C-alpha positions in Angstrom: 46.9 210.4 105.8 47.4 210.8 102.2 44.9 209.4 99.8 46.4 206.6 98.6 46.6 205.2 102.1 43.2 205.8 102.6 42.4 203.7 99.3 44.6 201.0 100.5 42.9 200.7 103.9 39.2 200.8 102.5 40.3 198.1 100.2 41.6 195.9 102.8 38.3 196.4 105.1 36.4 195.7 102.0 38.3 192.4 101.2 38.2 191.4 104.8 34.6 191.9 104.8 34.1 189.8 101.6 36.3 187.1 103.3 34.3 186.9 106.7 31.1 186.9 104.5 32.2 184.0 102.4 33.6 182.3 105.1 30.4 182.2 107.4 28.0 181.6 104.1 30.0 178.4 103.3 29.9 177.0 106.8 26.1 177.9 107.1 25.0 176.0 103.9 27.6 173.2 104.8 25.7 172.5 108.1 22.4 172.9 106.6 23.2 170.0 104.3 24.3 167.7 107.3 21.2 168.4 108.7 19.2 167.7 105.7 21.5 164.6 105.0 20.4 163.4 108.3 16.5 163.5 107.6 15.5 159.9 107.9 13.1 158.4 105.3 9.4 157.6 105.9 9.2 154.6 107.9 6.9 152.1 106.2 6.5 148.2 106.4 7.9 148.0 103.1 10.9 149.9 103.8 11.7 148.0 107.2 11.1 144.4 105.1 13.3 145.6 102.6 16.2 146.8 104.6 16.0 144.6 107.6 18.5 141.6 108.1 16.3 140.2 110.5 13.9 138.7 108.3 12.0 135.9 109.2 10.8 133.0 106.9 7.3 131.1 107.5 6.2 133.0 110.5 3.1 131.3 112.6 1.9 132.7 115.9 -1.0 130.9 117.9 -3.2 132.2 120.8 -6.1 131.1 122.5 -8.7 133.1 124.7 -10.3 132.2 128.1 -13.5 131.1 126.1 -11.8 128.6 123.9 -11.6 130.5 120.7 -8.2 129.9 118.9 -6.4 132.0 116.3 -3.5 130.9 114.0 -1.8 133.2 112.1 0.9 132.5 109.2 2.8 134.4 106.9 5.8 133.6 104.0 8.0 136.2 105.8 8.3 139.0 108.1 10.1 140.9 110.2 9.6 142.3 113.9 8.9 146.3 113.9 12.2 148.1 115.1 10.1 150.8 116.8 7.6 148.8 118.2 8.6 145.1 119.5 4.9 143.9 119.7 4.4 144.7 116.2 5.1 141.9 113.6 5.1 143.3 109.9 4.1 140.2 107.9 4.0 139.4 103.9 1.9 136.9 102.0 -0.5 136.4 105.1 -3.4 133.6 105.9 -5.2 133.5 109.2 -7.7 131.3 110.6 -10.1 132.2 113.7 -11.3 128.8 115.2 -14.9 129.3 117.1 -15.6 127.3 120.1 -18.8 125.9 118.4 -16.5 124.3 115.7 -16.9 127.1 112.6 -13.9 128.6 111.5 -13.3 132.0 109.8 -10.4 131.8 106.9 -8.6 134.9 106.2 -5.7 136.1 103.7 -4.1 139.1 102.4 -1.0 140.6 100.8 0.4 141.9 104.2 -0.8 142.0 107.8 0.5 143.9 111.0 -0.1 141.6 114.0 0.3 142.7 117.4 1.5 139.8 119.6 0.6 141.0 122.8 -3.6 141.5 122.3 -3.6 139.5 118.9 -5.3 142.2 116.8 -4.4 142.2 113.4 -4.4 144.7 110.6 -4.9 143.1 107.4 -4.1 145.0 104.0 -4.1 144.6 100.2 -6.7 141.8 98.5 -8.0 141.0 101.5 -10.6 137.8 101.7 -12.5 136.5 104.3 -14.6 133.2 104.1 -17.1 132.1 106.7 -19.4 129.2 105.7 -21.0 130.4 102.2 -20.1 133.9 103.0 -17.1 135.2 101.2 -16.1 139.5 102.0 -13.4 141.0 99.9 -12.0 144.4 100.7 -8.6 146.2 100.7 -8.4 146.5 104.7 -9.4 144.2 107.5 -9.1 145.2 111.4 -9.6 141.9 113.2 -10.0 142.4 117.4 -9.7 138.5 118.3 -10.3 139.6 121.8 -13.5 141.1 120.7 -14.2 138.9 118.2 -15.3 141.5 115.8 -13.8 141.8 112.3 -14.3 145.6 110.5 -13.4 145.4 106.8 -13.2 148.5 104.7 -12.5 150.1 101.0 -13.8 148.3 98.0 -15.8 145.9 100.3 -17.7 143.2 98.3 -19.9 141.0 100.1 -20.8 137.4 98.6 -23.3 134.6 99.6 -25.0 131.9 98.1 -28.1 134.2 97.8 -26.7 137.6 96.6 -23.7 139.8 95.8 -23.5 143.1 97.6 -21.1 146.2 97.1 -20.6 148.6 100.3 -17.9 150.9 102.0 -17.5 148.8 105.2 -18.7 145.9 106.8 -18.8 145.1 110.8 -18.9 141.3 111.8 -19.4 140.5 115.3 -18.6 136.5 115.4 -19.8 136.6 119.1 -23.2 137.1 118.4 -23.4 136.2 114.9 -24.6 139.6 113.2 -23.4 141.7 110.3 -23.6 145.6 109.7 -23.5 146.4 106.2 -22.9 150.3 105.6 -22.0 153.1 103.4 -20.0 156.1 104.0 -22.6 158.4 102.5 -24.8 159.6 105.2 -27.7 159.9 102.0 -27.4 156.8 101.0 -26.8 155.2 104.1 -27.7 151.1 104.6 -27.6 149.1 107.4 -28.0 145.1 106.9 -28.2 143.0 109.9 -27.9 139.0 109.1 -27.4 135.9 111.0 -24.2 134.4 110.0 -24.8 131.2 110.6 -28.3 130.9 108.3 -27.4 133.6 105.7 -30.7 135.5 106.0 -29.8 139.0 105.3 
């Protein structure tokens, strides 16, 4: 084999390797880009509401337990969670708990997630709860209607006719008419018990 033919064969082999390399590298990156484009955005209540065609206005839910306590929750608009059909995502929310002794607990918030199977509700954003002369403001409230317990946390401010109090969390037991006011820092732990219907702390 002469030198010219050897050079031609060598160049052909090199060109073939370059073509193969470019071909596989191109399709590898193309498939990678396809995978990236298929990644779904993070699912949040805001995304669900903004992208949903099933927006429901003036939502209202009622429930009553076996003891006669009643619960009513309303919102200006909301949607059913597409991933969990028992969860209702609500905006501009008001709720009322009607206790069998005639007392009422009023709750309002920017948003809420309501479970229509057990009536548990998680309120968030400018939460306000009023009961008689007691008012509690917080960023979050978890209400268990079944257990008659409300758990408020994040920037909690408790107000009554006697005093104002700042805390990390408040747990209210409507059944036993007792309140626990706590701090997250163990070194500054505060635990206060009070009877809701007479305002004693």
